[in-house]
RORO-943913 format. One record per residue (C-alpha): residue number from 1; chain; x, y, z. Coordinates in Angstrom, 2 decimals. Last residue first. Example, Ala and Ser with C-alpha at 12.3 -4.5 7.8 and 13.67 -1.06 7.14 Angstrom:
residues 2
<rec k="2" c="A" x="13.67" y="-1.06" z="7.14"/>
<rec k="1" c="A" x="12.30" y="-4.50" z="7.80"/>
***
This chain:
residues 180
<rec k="180" c="A" x="10.86" y="-34.08" z="-13.17"/>
<rec k="179" c="A" x="7.23" y="-32.58" z="-13.51"/>
<rec k="178" c="A" x="5.72" y="-36.03" z="-12.90"/>
<rec k="177" c="A" x="7.30" y="-36.16" z="-9.29"/>
<rec k="176" c="A" x="5.21" y="-33.22" z="-8.22"/>
<rec k="175" c="A" x="7.08" y="-30.29" z="-6.60"/>
<rec k="174" c="A" x="8.12" y="-28.61" z="-9.86"/>
<rec k="173" c="A" x="4.67" y="-28.88" z="-11.40"/>
<rec k="172" c="A" x="3.04" y="-27.30" z="-8.07"/>
<rec k="171" c="A" x="5.55" y="-24.53" z="-8.06"/>
<rec k="170" c="A" x="4.82" y="-23.62" z="-11.74"/>
<rec k="169" c="A" x="1.11" y="-23.88" z="-11.09"/>
<rec k="168" c="A" x="1.32" y="-21.13" z="-8.32"/>
<rec k="167" c="A" x="0.67" y="-22.13" z="-4.66"/>
<rec k="166" c="A" x="-2.75" y="-21.21" z="-3.23"/>
<rec k="165" c="A" x="-3.63" y="-18.89" z="-0.38"/>
<rec k="164" c="A" x="-1.42" y="-15.98" z="-1.36"/>
<rec k="163" c="A" x="-2.61" y="-15.75" z="-4.88"/>
<rec k="162" c="A" x="-6.32" y="-15.92" z="-4.07"/>
<rec k="161" c="A" x="-5.93" y="-12.92" z="-1.79"/>
<rec k="160" c="A" x="-5.65" y="-13.16" z="1.89"/>
<rec k="159" c="A" x="-8.09" y="-10.94" z="3.80"/>
<rec k="158" c="A" x="-6.62" y="-7.85" z="5.44"/>
<rec k="157" c="A" x="-6.49" y="-7.50" z="9.02"/>
<rec k="156" c="A" x="-6.29" y="-3.80" z="9.76"/>
<rec k="155" c="A" x="-3.94" y="-3.37" z="12.77"/>
<rec k="154" c="A" x="-5.66" y="-1.76" z="15.71"/>
<rec k="153" c="A" x="-5.84" y="1.93" z="16.73"/>
<rec k="152" c="A" x="-6.89" y="3.26" z="20.16"/>
<rec k="151" c="A" x="-7.75" y="6.96" z="20.76"/>
<rec k="150" c="A" x="-6.83" y="9.19" z="23.67"/>
<rec k="149" c="A" x="-7.30" y="12.85" z="24.55"/>
<rec k="148" c="A" x="-5.35" y="13.86" z="27.74"/>
<rec k="147" c="A" x="-5.93" y="16.73" z="30.20"/>
<rec k="146" c="A" x="-8.95" y="15.31" z="31.89"/>
<rec k="145" c="A" x="-10.44" y="12.46" z="29.77"/>
<rec k="144" c="A" x="-11.21" y="13.52" z="26.18"/>
<rec k="143" c="A" x="-12.15" y="10.80" z="23.78"/>
<rec k="142" c="A" x="-11.14" y="9.80" z="20.36"/>
<rec k="141" c="A" x="-12.70" y="6.68" z="19.07"/>
<rec k="140" c="A" x="-11.84" y="3.27" z="20.29"/>
<rec k="139" c="A" x="-10.93" y="0.55" z="17.72"/>
<rec k="138" c="A" x="-10.05" y="2.87" z="14.81"/>
<rec k="137" c="A" x="-8.56" y="0.78" z="12.02"/>
<rec k="136" c="A" x="-5.14" y="0.91" z="10.69"/>
<rec k="135" c="A" x="-3.10" y="-0.09" z="7.64"/>
<rec k="134" c="A" x="-5.75" y="1.30" z="5.16"/>
<rec k="133" c="A" x="-4.70" y="4.89" z="5.66"/>
<rec k="132" c="A" x="-1.93" y="5.55" z="8.21"/>
<rec k="131" c="A" x="-1.63" y="9.21" z="7.14"/>
<rec k="130" c="A" x="-5.42" y="9.72" z="7.43"/>
<rec k="129" c="A" x="-5.63" y="8.13" z="10.76"/>
<rec k="128" c="A" x="-2.67" y="10.26" z="11.97"/>
<rec k="127" c="A" x="-4.17" y="13.41" z="10.53"/>
<rec k="126" c="A" x="-7.44" y="12.76" z="12.23"/>
<rec k="125" c="A" x="-5.68" y="12.42" z="15.55"/>
<rec k="124" c="A" x="-3.96" y="15.63" z="14.96"/>
<rec k="123" c="A" x="-7.21" y="17.43" z="14.21"/>
<rec k="122" c="A" x="-8.82" y="15.86" z="17.33"/>
<rec k="121" c="A" x="-6.05" y="17.28" z="19.43"/>
<rec k="120" c="A" x="-6.45" y="20.77" z="17.97"/>
<rec k="119" c="A" x="-10.22" y="20.44" z="18.52"/>
<rec k="118" c="A" x="-9.65" y="20.00" z="22.18"/>
<rec k="117" c="A" x="-9.00" y="23.76" z="22.38"/>
<rec k="116" c="A" x="-9.54" y="24.92" z="26.05"/>
<rec k="115" c="A" x="-7.15" y="22.18" z="27.34"/>
<rec k="114" c="A" x="-4.36" y="24.07" z="25.49"/>
<rec k="113" c="A" x="-4.60" y="26.79" z="28.07"/>
<rec k="112" c="A" x="-2.33" y="24.84" z="30.52"/>
<rec k="111" c="A" x="-1.06" y="21.66" z="29.00"/>
<rec k="110" c="A" x="-2.79" y="19.17" z="26.75"/>
<rec k="109" c="A" x="-1.43" y="15.53" z="26.01"/>
<rec k="108" c="A" x="-2.60" y="13.79" z="22.90"/>
<rec k="107" c="A" x="-2.53" y="10.11" z="23.62"/>
<rec k="106" c="A" x="-2.43" y="7.37" z="20.89"/>
<rec k="105" c="A" x="-3.01" y="3.95" z="22.08"/>
<rec k="104" c="A" x="-1.58" y="1.36" z="19.52"/>
<rec k="103" c="A" x="-2.57" y="-2.18" z="19.01"/>
<rec k="102" c="A" x="0.18" y="-4.51" z="18.07"/>
<rec k="101" c="A" x="0.22" y="-6.63" z="14.90"/>
<rec k="100" c="A" x="3.84" y="-6.07" z="13.88"/>
<rec k="99" c="A" x="2.52" y="-3.78" z="11.04"/>
<rec k="98" c="A" x="0.64" y="-1.70" z="13.62"/>
<rec k="97" c="A" x="3.78" y="-1.16" z="15.62"/>
<rec k="96" c="A" x="5.60" y="-0.04" z="12.43"/>
<rec k="95" c="A" x="2.84" y="2.37" z="11.52"/>
<rec k="94" c="A" x="2.88" y="3.86" z="14.98"/>
<rec k="93" c="A" x="6.59" y="4.28" z="14.51"/>
<rec k="92" c="A" x="6.07" y="6.15" z="11.26"/>
<rec k="91" c="A" x="3.58" y="8.35" z="13.00"/>
<rec k="90" c="A" x="6.07" y="9.31" z="15.69"/>
<rec k="89" c="A" x="8.71" y="10.18" z="13.09"/>
<rec k="88" c="A" x="6.19" y="12.08" z="10.77"/>
<rec k="87" c="A" x="4.80" y="14.03" z="13.79"/>
<rec k="86" c="A" x="8.27" y="14.87" z="15.16"/>
<rec k="85" c="A" x="9.32" y="16.11" z="11.72"/>
<rec k="84" c="A" x="6.09" y="18.23" z="11.30"/>
<rec k="83" c="A" x="6.39" y="19.87" z="14.74"/>
<rec k="82" c="A" x="4.00" y="19.15" z="17.58"/>
<rec k="81" c="A" x="2.00" y="21.93" z="19.06"/>
<rec k="80" c="A" x="-0.94" y="19.80" z="20.18"/>
<rec k="79" c="A" x="1.38" y="17.26" z="21.85"/>
<rec k="78" c="A" x="1.71" y="13.59" z="20.90"/>
<rec k="77" c="A" x="2.25" y="10.40" z="23.01"/>
<rec k="76" c="A" x="2.41" y="6.90" z="21.49"/>
<rec k="75" c="A" x="1.42" y="3.93" z="23.30"/>
<rec k="74" c="A" x="1.95" y="0.24" z="22.55"/>
<rec k="73" c="A" x="-0.80" y="-2.39" z="23.36"/>
<rec k="72" c="A" x="0.56" y="-5.82" z="23.05"/>
<rec k="71" c="A" x="-0.54" y="-8.77" z="20.81"/>
<rec k="70" c="A" x="1.41" y="-11.86" z="21.76"/>
<rec k="69" c="A" x="1.00" y="-14.40" z="19.06"/>
<rec k="68" c="A" x="0.35" y="-18.07" z="19.62"/>
<rec k="67" c="A" x="2.05" y="-20.61" z="17.38"/>
<rec k="66" c="A" x="5.03" y="-21.03" z="19.64"/>
<rec k="65" c="A" x="2.94" y="-21.60" z="22.68"/>
<rec k="64" c="A" x="1.04" y="-24.19" z="20.80"/>
<rec k="63" c="A" x="4.22" y="-26.04" z="19.79"/>
<rec k="62" c="A" x="5.62" y="-26.03" z="23.33"/>
<rec k="61" c="A" x="2.31" y="-27.44" z="24.69"/>
<rec k="60" c="A" x="2.41" y="-30.23" z="22.01"/>
<rec k="59" c="A" x="5.94" y="-30.92" z="22.83"/>
<rec k="58" c="A" x="5.21" y="-31.17" z="26.59"/>
<rec k="57" c="A" x="2.29" y="-33.54" z="25.77"/>
<rec k="56" c="A" x="4.48" y="-35.68" z="23.59"/>
<rec k="55" c="A" x="7.17" y="-35.98" z="26.43"/>
<rec k="54" c="A" x="4.44" y="-36.88" z="29.13"/>
<rec k="53" c="A" x="3.17" y="-39.63" z="26.87"/>
<rec k="52" c="A" x="6.68" y="-41.04" z="26.14"/>
<rec k="51" c="A" x="7.48" y="-41.14" z="29.81"/>
<rec k="50" c="A" x="4.08" y="-42.85" z="30.47"/>
<rec k="49" c="A" x="4.59" y="-45.60" z="28.00"/>
<rec k="48" c="A" x="1.09" y="-46.91" z="27.96"/>
<rec k="47" c="A" x="-1.38" y="-49.44" z="29.52"/>
<rec k="46" c="A" x="-4.53" y="-47.65" z="30.42"/>
<rec k="45" c="A" x="-6.65" y="-47.81" z="33.60"/>
<rec k="44" c="A" x="-10.29" y="-46.96" z="34.21"/>
<rec k="43" c="A" x="-11.64" y="-47.16" z="37.74"/>
<rec k="42" c="A" x="-14.65" y="-49.45" z="38.37"/>
<rec k="41" c="A" x="-16.77" y="-47.38" z="38.70"/>
<rec k="40" c="A" x="-15.40" y="-44.25" z="37.37"/>
<rec k="39" c="A" x="-13.76" y="-41.78" z="39.80"/>
<rec k="38" c="A" x="-10.25" y="-42.73" z="39.10"/>
<rec k="37" c="A" x="-10.57" y="-42.11" z="35.31"/>
<rec k="36" c="A" x="-7.18" y="-42.44" z="33.67"/>
<rec k="35" c="A" x="-5.15" y="-44.63" z="36.04"/>
<rec k="34" c="A" x="-1.88" y="-45.40" z="34.25"/>
<rec k="33" c="A" x="-0.34" y="-48.96" z="34.05"/>
<rec k="32" c="A" x="3.18" y="-48.56" z="32.65"/>
<rec k="31" c="A" x="5.00" y="-50.46" z="29.77"/>
<rec k="30" c="A" x="7.54" y="-53.31" z="29.56"/>
<rec k="29" c="A" x="4.81" y="-55.52" z="27.91"/>
<rec k="28" c="A" x="5.25" y="-58.02" z="30.91"/>
<rec k="27" c="A" x="5.06" y="-55.03" z="33.27"/>
<rec k="26" c="A" x="1.72" y="-53.87" z="31.80"/>
<rec k="25" c="A" x="0.24" y="-57.45" z="32.06"/>
<rec k="24" c="A" x="1.40" y="-57.80" z="35.67"/>
<rec k="23" c="A" x="-0.17" y="-54.44" z="36.58"/>
<rec k="22" c="A" x="-3.46" y="-55.39" z="34.97"/>
<rec k="21" c="A" x="-3.47" y="-58.80" z="36.80"/>
<rec k="20" c="A" x="-2.78" y="-57.09" z="40.21"/>
<rec k="19" c="A" x="-5.59" y="-54.61" z="39.48"/>
<rec k="18" c="A" x="-8.00" y="-57.44" z="38.97"/>
<rec k="17" c="A" x="-9.78" y="-57.38" z="35.71"/>
<rec k="16" c="A" x="-12.65" y="-55.71" z="33.88"/>
<rec k="15" c="A" x="-12.47" y="-55.66" z="30.04"/>
<rec k="14" c="A" x="-9.58" y="-55.54" z="27.61"/>
<rec k="13" c="A" x="-10.90" y="-52.47" z="25.90"/>
<rec k="12" c="A" x="-8.90" y="-51.42" z="22.67"/>
<rec k="11" c="A" x="-6.64" y="-48.30" z="22.72"/>
<rec k="10" c="A" x="-3.59" y="-49.98" z="21.10"/>
<rec k="9" c="A" x="-1.60" y="-49.93" z="24.46"/>
<rec k="8" c="A" x="-4.43" y="-51.78" z="26.28"/>
<rec k="7" c="A" x="-7.52" y="-50.38" z="28.00"/>
<rec k="6" c="A" x="-8.34" y="-51.99" z="31.35"/>
<rec k="5" c="A" x="-11.43" y="-51.56" z="33.58"/>
<rec k="4" c="A" x="-10.17" y="-51.92" z="37.00"/>
<rec k="3" c="A" x="-10.68" y="-54.46" z="39.96"/>
<rec k="2" c="A" x="-9.98" y="-54.30" z="43.64"/>
<rec k="1" c="A" x="-9.19" y="-57.17" z="45.71"/>
***
């Protein structure tokens, strides 16, 4: 007959007892006997409501997925001879992506003889960074690879100010029972 170390539903150790006895005790409490550490000597079992345990674990996993954020990389393509209106529209979209927390890869595409003038692409990238100002930080500097010049921008994480981290006194007074 095999024996197990038993932990009851409150988390206190009941000691080592026969598996049959532990199972009978769990059934009398209308709970399940769950093996926690099968490799221990003797194996460790716990009395618990296994269905409730599985439900709680699923809820915790769901909550952690909800709290996580998906940071994707968006790409915006420019040309060296871009017009002012197109430049403003594309840069506004880049600003929107950064505001949503995404990283943005900016690509300047060169064609034909434009590849002989990479300074035109660098000038456009500098204008983009200047236009975005404090909202963006350069994560990967501009580099030329083949017919494209790329740069990666990331959202600038600003520190919360004191007003954002604490509630105002008027809200505190309204929330407390003494203020009513």
